[in-house]
C-alpha positions as CSV (number, residue, x, y, z in Angstrom):
1,M,-19.4,-22.9,-20.2
2,E,-19.6,-21.1,-17.0
3,N,-17.0,-23.7,-15.1
4,G,-14.9,-23.4,-18.3
5,Q,-14.4,-19.5,-18.0
6,R,-13.8,-19.9,-14.2
7,S,-10.8,-22.5,-14.9
8,K,-9.3,-20.6,-17.5
9,S,-9.7,-17.5,-14.7
10,W,-6.7,-18.8,-12.9
11,F,-4.5,-18.8,-15.5
12,W,-4.1,-14.7,-14.8
13,I,-6.0,-13.5,-12.2
14,P,-3.1,-14.6,-9.7
15,T,-0.3,-12.7,-11.8
16,L,-2.4,-10.0,-12.2
17,Y,-2.4,-9.2,-8.2
18,L,0.9,-10.6,-8.1
19,A,1.6,-7.3,-10.3
20,E,-0.1,-5.0,-8.3
21,G,1.4,-5.1,-5.4
22,L,4.9,-6.1,-6.3
23,P,5.0,-2.1,-7.3
24,Y,3.2,-0.4,-4.4
25,V,5.5,-2.5,-1.9
26,A,9.4,-1.8,-3.5
27,V,7.9,1.9,-4.0
28,M,6.8,2.1,-0.4
29,T,8.7,-0.4,1.6
30,I,11.8,-1.5,-0.4
31,S,13.4,1.7,-1.3
32,V,13.3,3.0,2.2
33,I,15.2,0.1,3.3
34,M,17.4,0.2,0.1
35,Y,18.1,3.9,0.6
36,K,19.1,3.9,4.5
37,K,21.3,1.0,3.6
38,L,23.1,3.4,1.0
39,G,23.3,5.9,3.3
40,I,20.6,8.2,2.9
41,S,19.0,10.3,6.2
42,N,16.2,9.5,7.7
43,T,14.8,13.7,7.0
44,D,15.4,13.0,3.5
45,I,14.7,9.1,2.7
46,A,11.3,9.9,4.9
47,L,10.3,13.1,2.7
48,Y,11.2,12.0,-0.5
49,T,9.2,8.6,-0.4
50,S,6.6,9.7,0.8
51,W,6.2,12.2,-2.2
52,L,5.9,9.3,-4.1
53,Y,2.8,8.7,-2.8
54,L,1.4,11.2,-4.6
55,P,0.4,9.3,-7.7
56,W,-2.2,6.9,-5.6
57,V,-3.0,10.0,-4.6
58,I,-4.6,11.7,-7.4
59,K,-5.5,9.0,-9.2
60,P,-9.2,9.4,-9.2
61,F,-8.4,12.0,-11.8
62,W,-7.2,10.5,-14.3
63,S,-9.2,7.4,-14.1
64,P,-11.3,8.9,-16.9
65,F,-8.9,8.4,-19.0
66,V,-8.4,5.5,-18.9
67,D,-11.8,4.2,-19.2
68,L,-11.5,7.0,-22.3
69,I,-8.0,5.8,-24.5
70,K,-7.6,2.3,-25.2
71,T,-9.0,-1.0,-23.1
72,K,-7.7,-2.0,-20.0
73,R,-6.2,-4.8,-21.4
74,W,-4.3,-2.5,-23.1
75,W,-3.6,-0.6,-20.0
76,I,-2.3,-3.1,-18.0
77,T,0.0,-5.0,-20.6
78,M,1.7,-1.5,-21.2
79,M,1.7,-0.3,-18.0
80,Q,3.9,-3.6,-17.0
81,L,6.8,-2.6,-19.4
82,L,6.9,0.8,-18.1
83,I,7.4,-0.7,-14.6
84,G,9.8,-3.0,-15.9
85,A,11.2,-0.1,-17.8
86,G,11.5,2.0,-14.3
87,F,12.8,-1.2,-12.6
88,A,15.6,-1.4,-14.7
89,G,16.5,2.0,-14.8
90,V,16.8,1.8,-10.7
91,A,19.2,-1.0,-11.2
92,F,20.7,0.9,-13.7
93,T,21.6,4.2,-11.6
94,L,22.4,2.7,-8.0
95,P,26.1,2.9,-9.5
96,L,26.4,6.2,-10.6
97,P,27.5,9.4,-8.8
98,D,24.2,10.9,-8.5
99,Y,22.3,7.7,-7.4
100,F,19.4,9.4,-5.3
101,A,18.1,11.3,-7.3
102,W,18.3,9.5,-10.5
103,S,16.8,5.6,-8.5
104,L,14.4,8.1,-7.7
105,A,12.9,9.4,-10.9
106,M,12.9,5.9,-12.2
107,F,10.3,5.7,-8.8
108,W,8.6,8.1,-10.2
109,L,7.7,6.3,-13.4
110,V,7.2,3.1,-11.4
111,A,4.6,4.5,-8.9
112,F,2.9,6.2,-12.1
113,S,2.7,3.1,-13.8
114,S,1.6,0.8,-10.8
115,A,-1.4,3.9,-9.7
116,T,-2.4,3.2,-13.4
117,H,-2.3,-0.4,-13.5
118,D,-4.5,-0.2,-10.4
119,I,-7.0,1.4,-12.7
120,A,-7.1,-0.8,-14.9
121,A,-6.8,-3.7,-13.9
122,D,-9.6,-3.7,-10.9
123,G,-11.5,-2.2,-14.0
124,F,-10.6,-5.3,-16.1
125,Y,-11.3,-7.4,-13.5
126,M,-15.1,-6.1,-13.7
127,L,-14.9,-6.5,-17.0
128,A,-13.4,-9.9,-17.4
129,L,-15.6,-12.1,-14.9
130,N,-19.7,-12.7,-14.0
131,E,-20.9,-10.7,-10.9
132,G,-20.9,-14.7,-9.3
133,D,-16.7,-15.4,-10.2
134,Q,-16.1,-12.0,-9.5
135,A,-17.3,-13.2,-5.6
136,F,-15.5,-16.0,-5.6
137,F,-12.2,-14.3,-7.1
138,V,-12.2,-11.0,-4.1
139,G,-10.6,-13.7,-1.4
140,I,-7.7,-14.9,-4.3
141,R,-6.7,-12.1,-6.0
142,S,-6.4,-10.5,-2.4
143,T,-4.6,-13.9,-1.5
144,F,-2.0,-13.2,-4.1
145,Y,-1.5,-9.4,-3.5
146,R,-0.9,-10.2,0.0
147,I,1.8,-12.9,-1.5
148,A,3.4,-10.1,-3.3
149,T,3.5,-8.1,0.1
150,I,5.9,-11.1,2.1
151,A,7.5,-11.4,-1.2
152,G,8.4,-7.9,-1.7
153,Q,8.9,-7.2,1.8
154,G,10.7,-10.3,2.7
155,L,12.3,-12.5,0.1
156,L,13.7,-9.8,-2.0
157,V,15.0,-8.0,1.0
158,I,16.9,-10.9,2.5
159,L,18.1,-11.6,-1.1
160,A,19.6,-8.1,-1.3
161,G,21.3,-8.3,2.2
162,E,22.6,-11.5,1.4
163,L,23.9,-10.1,-1.9
164,E,25.5,-7.0,0.3
165,K,28.0,-10.3,2.3
166,H,29.7,-11.0,-1.1
167,M,28.9,-7.4,-3.3
168,D,29.1,-3.2,-2.9
169,V,25.8,-2.3,-1.5
170,H,24.9,-0.5,-4.3
171,L,25.7,-3.1,-6.7
172,A,23.9,-6.2,-4.1
173,W,20.4,-3.9,-5.0
174,S,21.3,-3.2,-8.6
175,F,20.7,-6.9,-8.9
176,T,17.9,-7.1,-6.4
177,F,15.7,-4.4,-8.5
178,Y,17.2,-6.1,-12.6
179,I,15.1,-9.1,-10.8
180,L,12.4,-7.8,-10.3
181,A,12.6,-5.3,-13.7
182,A,12.9,-9.4,-15.1
183,L,10.3,-10.0,-13.4
184,F,7.8,-7.0,-15.4
185,I,8.8,-8.0,-18.5
186,A,8.0,-11.8,-18.3
187,F,4.1,-10.8,-16.6
188,F,4.3,-8.3,-19.3
189,L,4.9,-10.9,-22.3
190,Y,2.7,-13.6,-20.5
191,H,-0.3,-11.4,-20.0
192,R,-0.5,-10.5,-23.4
193,F,-1.5,-13.6,-24.2
194,A,-3.3,-15.3,-21.6
195,L,-5.0,-11.8,-20.1
196,P,-8.9,-12.6,-21.9
197,R,-10.2,-10.2,-24.1
198,P,-13.5,-9.6,-23.3
199,A,-15.9,-7.8,-26.1
200,I,-17.3,-4.9,-23.2
201,D,-13.5,-3.9,-22.7
202,K,-13.6,-1.4,-25.8
203,E,-12.2,2.5,-26.7
204,A,-15.4,4.9,-25.5
205,S,-17.1,6.2,-28.5
206,E,-16.8,10.6,-28.6
207,A,-20.9,10.0,-26.9
208,N,-19.3,8.2,-23.9
209,V,-16.9,10.5,-23.6
210,K,-18.7,13.6,-23.0
211,S,-21.0,11.0,-20.5
212,I,-18.0,10.1,-18.9
213,V,-17.0,14.2,-18.3
214,E,-20.4,14.7,-17.2
215,G,-20.3,11.9,-15.4
216,F,-16.5,12.4,-13.9
217,Y,-17.8,16.2,-12.5
218,Q,-21.1,15.0,-10.9
219,T,-19.3,12.1,-8.4
220,F,-17.5,14.5,-6.8
221,V,-19.6,17.4,-6.4
222,S,-22.1,14.6,-4.9
223,F,-18.6,13.1,-3.2
224,F,-18.4,16.2,-1.3
225,S,-21.5,16.8,-0.7
226,K,-22.4,14.0,1.4
227,K,-24.2,14.2,5.6
228,Q,-20.8,15.2,7.8
229,A,-18.1,15.3,5.3
230,W,-15.5,17.1,7.0
231,I,-15.7,14.6,9.4
232,G,-15.0,12.1,7.1
233,F,-12.5,14.0,5.8
234,L,-10.8,14.2,9.1
235,F,-11.8,10.4,9.8
236,M,-9.9,9.8,6.6
237,L,-6.5,12.4,6.5
238,L,-5.8,11.5,10.9
239,Y,-7.6,7.9,11.6
240,R,-3.8,6.9,10.6
241,L,-1.9,9.7,11.7
242,P,0.6,7.4,13.7
243,E,1.0,5.0,11.8
244,A,2.2,7.3,8.8
245,Q,4.3,8.6,10.9
246,L,5.9,5.3,12.2
247,V,6.1,3.2,9.0
248,K,8.5,5.3,7.0
249,L,11.0,5.1,10.5
250,I,10.7,1.7,11.2
251,N,13.1,0.0,8.4
252,P,16.1,2.9,9.7
253,F,14.8,1.3,13.4
254,L,15.2,-1.5,12.5
255,L,18.9,-1.3,11.0
256,D,19.9,2.1,12.7
257,P,23.1,0.5,14.8
258,L,23.2,0.5,18.4
259,E,24.8,3.7,19.5
260,Q,22.5,5.6,17.3
261,G,19.0,4.4,18.6
262,G,18.7,1.5,16.1
263,L,18.1,-2.3,17.0
264,G,21.3,-3.1,15.0
265,L,20.3,-6.3,12.6
266,S,20.9,-7.0,8.8
267,T,19.0,-6.3,6.0
268,S,18.4,-9.8,5.4
269,E,16.8,-10.2,9.6
270,V,14.6,-6.8,8.6
271,G,13.9,-9.0,5.4
272,V,12.9,-11.9,8.1
273,A,11.5,-9.8,11.1
274,Y,9.5,-7.1,9.4
275,G,9.2,-8.0,5.8
276,T,7.8,-11.8,6.2
277,V,6.9,-12.0,10.0
278,G,5.0,-8.6,9.9
279,I,3.6,-9.5,7.0
280,L,1.5,-12.6,8.1
281,G,0.7,-10.8,11.4
282,L,-0.8,-8.4,9.3
283,T,-2.7,-10.8,7.5
284,I,-4.1,-12.5,10.7
285,G,-4.9,-9.7,11.6
286,G,-7.1,-8.3,9.2
287,I,-9.0,-11.9,8.8
288,I,-10.2,-11.9,12.4
289,G,-10.9,-8.2,12.1
290,G,-12.7,-9.3,8.5
291,I,-14.2,-11.6,11.0
292,C,-15.7,-9.6,13.7
293,A,-16.9,-6.7,11.6
294,S,-19.1,-9.3,9.9
295,K,-20.8,-9.9,12.9
296,G,-21.4,-7.0,14.4
297,G,-21.5,-4.0,11.8
298,L,-18.4,-1.2,12.1
299,K,-20.7,0.8,14.9
300,R,-20.1,-2.2,17.5
301,W,-16.1,-2.4,16.5
302,L,-14.6,1.1,15.7
303,W,-12.9,2.1,19.0
304,P,-11.9,-1.7,19.6
305,M,-10.5,-1.5,16.0
306,A,-8.8,2.1,17.2
307,L,-7.2,1.3,20.1
308,S,-5.6,-1.9,18.6
309,L,-4.6,-0.1,16.0
310,V,-2.7,2.3,18.0
311,I,-1.4,0.8,22.0
312,P,0.4,-1.8,20.6
313,N,2.4,0.6,18.9
314,L,3.9,1.1,22.6
315,I,6.2,-1.9,21.4
316,Y,8.8,0.5,19.4
317,V,9.1,2.3,22.6
318,L,10.3,-0.3,24.8
319,F,12.5,-1.3,21.8
320,A,14.2,2.4,21.3
321,I,14.4,2.2,25.4
322,Y,15.8,-1.3,26.0
323,Q,17.5,-2.2,22.3
324,P,16.6,-6.0,22.6
325,G,19.0,-8.0,19.6
326,N,17.3,-11.0,19.8
327,L,15.5,-11.0,16.6
328,Y,13.1,-13.7,17.9
329,V,12.4,-10.6,20.4
330,V,12.1,-8.2,17.6
331,S,10.0,-10.5,15.7
332,A,7.9,-11.7,18.7
333,G,7.2,-7.6,18.9
334,I,6.5,-6.8,15.7
335,L,4.2,-9.6,14.6
336,L,2.1,-8.3,17.6
337,E,1.9,-4.5,16.5
338,Q,1.4,-5.9,13.0
339,L,-1.7,-8.4,14.1
340,G,-3.4,-4.9,15.9
341,Y,-2.8,-2.7,13.1
342,G,-3.7,-5.6,10.6
343,F,-7.4,-6.2,13.6
344,G,-7.2,-1.6,13.6
345,F,-6.7,-1.1,9.9
346,T,-10.7,-3.4,9.5
347,A,-12.0,0.2,10.9
348,Y,-10.6,2.3,8.4
349,M,-11.6,0.2,5.1
350,L,-15.2,-0.1,6.8
351,Y,-15.8,3.1,7.3
352,L,-14.2,4.3,3.3
353,I,-17.4,1.7,2.4
354,Y,-19.9,3.7,4.7
355,Y,-18.9,6.4,3.4
356,S,-19.0,5.6,-0.3
357,R,-22.3,3.6,-0.4
358,G,-25.3,5.3,-2.6
359,S,-25.9,5.0,-6.5
360,Q,-21.9,6.2,-6.9
361,A,-20.6,3.7,-4.6
362,T,-16.8,2.7,-6.1
363,A,-16.3,5.9,-7.1
364,H,-16.8,7.3,-4.1
365,Y,-14.6,4.6,-2.7
366,A,-12.0,5.2,-5.1
367,I,-12.0,9.1,-3.9
368,C,-11.8,8.2,-0.5
369,T,-8.9,6.1,-1.6
370,A,-7.4,9.0,-2.4
371,F,-7.6,10.6,1.2
372,M,-6.7,7.1,2.3
373,A,-2.9,8.3,0.4
374,L,-2.8,10.9,1.2
375,G,-3.5,10.7,4.2
376,M,-0.2,8.5,4.4
377,M,2.0,10.8,2.7
378,L,1.4,14.0,4.5
379,P,3.0,13.2,7.7
380,G,5.4,11.0,6.2
381,M,6.8,13.9,4.5
382,G,8.7,15.4,8.2
383,A,9.0,12.3,9.8
384,G,12.2,11.9,9.2
385,W,13.3,15.4,10.4
386,L,11.7,14.6,13.0
387,Q,13.4,12.0,14.2
388,E,16.4,13.3,13.9
389,Q,15.7,15.6,16.2
390,L,13.8,13.5,19.0
391,G,15.7,10.5,18.9
392,Y,14.4,7.4,18.3
393,T,12.5,7.3,21.5
394,G,11.3,10.6,21.6
395,F,10.2,9.9,18.0
396,F,8.0,6.9,19.1
397,I,6.8,8.9,22.0
398,W,5.3,11.2,19.9
399,V,3.5,8.7,17.4
400,M,1.9,7.5,21.2
401,V,0.5,11.3,21.3
402,C,-0.7,11.4,18.0
403,S,-3.2,8.5,19.1
404,L,-5.7,11.3,20.1
405,A,-5.9,12.1,17.1
406,T,-6.9,8.9,15.9
407,L,-9.7,8.4,19.3
408,G,-10.9,11.9,18.6
409,V,-11.8,11.4,15.0
410,C,-13.2,8.8,16.3
411,A,-15.4,10.8,18.9
412,L,-16.2,13.0,16.6
413,V,-17.8,9.8,14.0
414,K,-21.5,8.7,13.9
415,I,-22.3,5.9,12.7
416,D,-26.2,5.6,12.1
417,E,-28.1,2.5,13.6
418,T,-29.9,1.9,10.8
419,E,-27.4,2.7,8.3
420,K,-25.0,-0.1,10.0
421,K,-25.9,-3.4,7.6
422,E,-25.0,-0.5,4.6
423,A,-21.3,-0.3,6.3
424,R,-20.2,-3.9,6.5
């Protein structure tokens, strides 16, 4: 019977995590590339797309409502429908005169729906599977989330680039987002039938409402009362300070013409270099990081991973100075940078687990992910303006200076040797 249940899970876990990954990629990365191609300034792109992190920042504050109202299954399917409607809204508004404001409003709808979908999907995963199957499928769900990233940053961007060669750029991107909308309507229809109906997935009773609200309050109190909490908050906010700024300007840098300090790549070439080769590097780096962490834990690998996170950013300084026009050279550089980032990011995730340890580990980890999103949101908001003041070379040098913040918070963090095993 257990094997039968596991076999049935293959029919919904891969598609569920494809549906979880695609909207995040569309909101955070594809929107940046699209707005750049539509002529929006780097200042506006970085500012307004950074605000789209907000739903993931405040996600822990409304996660109790997902527990209180309806079932996780209901939230999953309804959010997929809303995400599809949001993508259709983006596609519909792009040919309009005020497309920037209207499409941003649609991206907000997608972002809030996607963050809510994350809450429901991860909760449903825990309810629908026993502990053995949860462990069995954890790698599968991560793999399909990564496939969603490649499909979004790679294949969809390449498609948009090919369409740009044959039609107006607004129409090319409009068509791309109509494809995304159709895909999510298909997800909605498919999951209406494919998702199981576990008996434990039910609406909260009145007695449960009180306990959930009380538990929510206690969770936040205990989270902010942890030992060395302020150091933990600094680490969560500043460890990725260089990356938070860099990520908003990488694609504009790749797309801007040589005379404006960029590399002059086409949309399709960016989809290949950053959206495909880069994601492969990120994935390999993460795998290597996980293997190393399993053999030494956070205390041993914190500094090597931190250095791996920041040193490869020098590649963009060199790119800005020499402006290589060869796609293979650019792809190789991005591969190395993303490989280092994937390896270095492992330490960050290990620290979130380390900080969350205890009786409320799951709830505390959710709050940690809010700090993670906030640490990307705030620095990214001003990154575009800063780049336009400094130029690309000056901006990438500034990113390297910000590496001091990463190394500084690593120096502050204390990992007790006796607690190392819990941080793994």
